[in-house]
N, C-alpha and C positions, 0 to 999 in steps of 0.2 A: 189174095195176093196184095201186098202193099204197093205203095207208089214206086218203089225202086225195083220191085219184081225180083224173081230169082231166089232160089233157096239159100245160096251162099251168103247173101247180104240181108236176109230178112230180119236178122236180129237187130238191125239198126232201128227198125220201126216197131218191134214187138215190145212196147213199153207202155202197156195199157193201164198199169196201176198208178195213175197220175191224178192227184186230187183236183187238178184244174180242168179235167175233162169230164164230160157227162157220162152217165152209166151206159148209154148206147153210143158207141164210138162212131164218129162221123167217118164214112168211108173215104179213103184217100183216092185220088184219081188213078185210073189204070195206067200202067207204064206206057209211056209214049216217047216218040223220038225227041220231041221238044223238051220233055222233062229230063231225059238222059243227057241231052246236050247241055241243058241248064246246069245240072249237077256237075258235069265234066268241066264246064266253064268256071264254076265256083271253085272247084278243086285247083284248077290251073291258076286262078287269080288270087287264091289265098295268100296273104302276106304281101300283096302288091297294091299299087294305087288303083288297079282295075277291080279290086274286090267289091267295093260298094255297088258298082253297076252290075256286076255278076250276081251279087246277092239280090238285088232288086229283081232281076230277070228270074232267078230261082224262086223267090217268094211269090211272084205273080203267077207261077204255075200252080201254086197251092191255094192261094187266096188273093183274088184280084183286088187292086187298090189303085189310087190315082197319084199319090205322092208319098215320098219316104224321107224321113229326117233321122239321122243317127246322132245322138248326143251322149255326152258323158256327165255323170254326177259324181264328183270326187271330193270327199271330205267336206270342208266348208266353202269350197270355191263355187263360183257361179257356173252354170252348165256351159259346156263347150260343144259346138256343132262340129262333128267330124265329116258329115256329108249331108247334102240336101239337094233335091231336084226342083226347088220352088222357083217361081218367077220373082222378080225384084220386090214387088209389093208384098207378096206373101212372106218372103224371107224377112222383110223389115219387121213384120209383126211376129211371125212364128220363131224367128231365130234371134234377131237383134233386140227387139223390145222385150221379148220373153226373158232373155238373160239379164235384163236390168233389175229383175225382182219378182215379176208376176209368176215365175216358175214355182215360187214358194207355195202357190195355191193349186198347182197342178196335181191331180190325183195320182199320176204316174210317179212324179217326184216324191210325193208323200209316201207312196207305197215302198219306194226304195229306202227312204229314211226309216221306215218302220220294218225293214228287213223282210219284205214279202218273199215268198218262195219264187226263185227265178222261173220265168216262163212267159207265155203269151197271155195278155189280159185285154179284154175290151174296156173301153172307157167306163161303161156303166157297171162293170164288175167291181170297180174300185170307188167310183164317185158317189157322193150322197144322193139320195133319192131324187131331190129336186135340182140337181146340178144343171140340167139343161135350161133352167130358168135363170141361172146365175149370170152375173156380168162377166165373169171369167169366160164362160162359154160364149157369151155374145161377142166378146172381144177377140178371142182366139179361134172361133169357129165360124160364126155368122159373117163376120166382116170379110173373111177370105173364102167364104162359101164352102167350108168343110162341113160335111154332114155328120161324120163319125170318125172315131180313131181307135186303133188298137196298137198296143206296144209289146214288143218282146223285150223283157227286162233280164239282163245278164249281169251277174255279180262277178266282178274282177277279183275283188278282195273286200275286206271289211271297209264299209263306207266308200266304195268305189264301184260304180255301175255303168254299163253301156245300155242305152235305151234305143231300140230300133222302132221308131214310130211310123205306122202306116195309116194313111188317111183316105177317106172316100169323100167325094164331092156330093153335092145335093142331088145330083141326078142318079145316084146309086143308093141302094138299100143300106141299112145299117149292118154292121158286122153281127153275125149270129154265133151261137155256140159251136156250130159245125166249123165255121171259119177258124175260131180260136182253137178247137180241138186238132184240126189239121196242122196248124202251126206248131202246137205243142208236141205233136208226134214227129216232127222233123227238127225239134229243138237241138239235139246233139250235133246235127250237121251245121246249123247256124252258129251255135256256140263255138264249135271247133274253129271254124273259119274266122269268126269275129275276134276271138282271143288271139289267134295267130297274127291277125292283121293289125289290131289296135292295142293289144295289151302291152307288148314288150317295148315297142318303139316310140310310143307317144310321150311327148315331153310333159313333165310334171307341171300342173297348174298351181300357181301360188294360192294358198288358202288364207282366209281372213282369220283374225284372232277370235272373232265372235261367231258362234254358230248362226247360220241363216235364220233358223226358227226363233232364236232369241231376238234377233233384230226385228223380225216380223212382229213378235209379241211386244216389242217396244213401241209400236205404232199407237199414238195417242194415249200412252200409258199415264202421262202427267195430267191428262184431262178427264179420264174416265175412271170409274170405280173398277175393282177387280172383276166383278160380275159383268158389268157393261163391256169391258174390254174382251172378256171371254166370249160373249155373245157376238160382238163385232167380228172377232176372228172366225167364228163359225159361219156367220153370214157371208163373209168374203170367200169361204171355202165352198159355198153353194148350198148350205143347209137352209131349210125352210123353218118357219116358226114351229110347226109340229115336231120336226126333226130335232131342233134345238131343245124343245121342251122334254122330249123323250131322252135325249143324251144326258141332259143335266138333271133330270128328275124334278122338274118344276112345271107349273101350269103355263099354258100357252099365253094366258093373260099377263102373267109375270114377265114372260119373254118380251111381249109387246111393250110393256111399260119400260123395261130396261132399254130396248131398242129406241124408243121415243126419247128417253133421256140422253142416250148416247148421241143420237142424231142432233139433238138440240145443242149439246155441248160442242159438237164438231161444226155446227153451223150448216148442216146439210139437211136435205129432205128425202133423199132417195138412195137406193142401193147403188145406182150408177154414179152418183156423186161420191158415195163412200169408196167405191172402187177407184175412181179418179184420184181421190185424196190419198188413198193408200199407195197408188202407183207413184205419185209425186214424192211421197215420203221415201219410198224405196230408192228412187233415182237420186234424191238429194242426200241420202245416207250412204251412197256409194255402192249399192248392190248391183 
């Protein structure tokens, strides 16, 4: 029996042919009074200002988490936060600072730009192998004591996405495949409510003339060679030297030489200085 229980509505959850789920489906919790009340609250709140809180309550019944941020990625515009339950310090980093440009390195944003299949994804499902060692991770996770993240990515239309980001603090374990699978199995419920609430009534966000990824690629373009710039971009996205070598089909020693030359031209010595330089560039260019 699925989480909703009852033969008459079992079709809502009988959707096992999903490429994002594991071969052995994670069991959904048994029907409970709290789950039934959460779904009822979600239905009642759909299309109203109460929907985000109702959605949070509903998702927690399936996959426990500590915080939730809902954002939109639309065309070439910077992300817009539709909801968050963060304290002031966390919001300053995760919402305000993030929207100035660092979102361009976010694996979830990049997945949307690459037209990933809508659904729930763990951070490590999408990020480069050594992403946890990157300065992006250090800035947006360690400083605000987030241990892991999972996002439900919903496509509104071409180049327009809603991202429901769920985070766990350091005192909790990382999200596992079972967590992701349970969220994917209630995806139709989440998508229906989210689209009814946010799709039709949201005011359009002005887009820039230049694609965000083109602006990011413009970072230090006048100082670096094409290959050096390419490697710098991959470093910023969290790739390690072996990962870059594999992706580009070159030797690790060659990657190190290009990185050394790039750092020398930029007047820096570390990845943290590179990230800071890139962040200043994004802010100054108006992202």
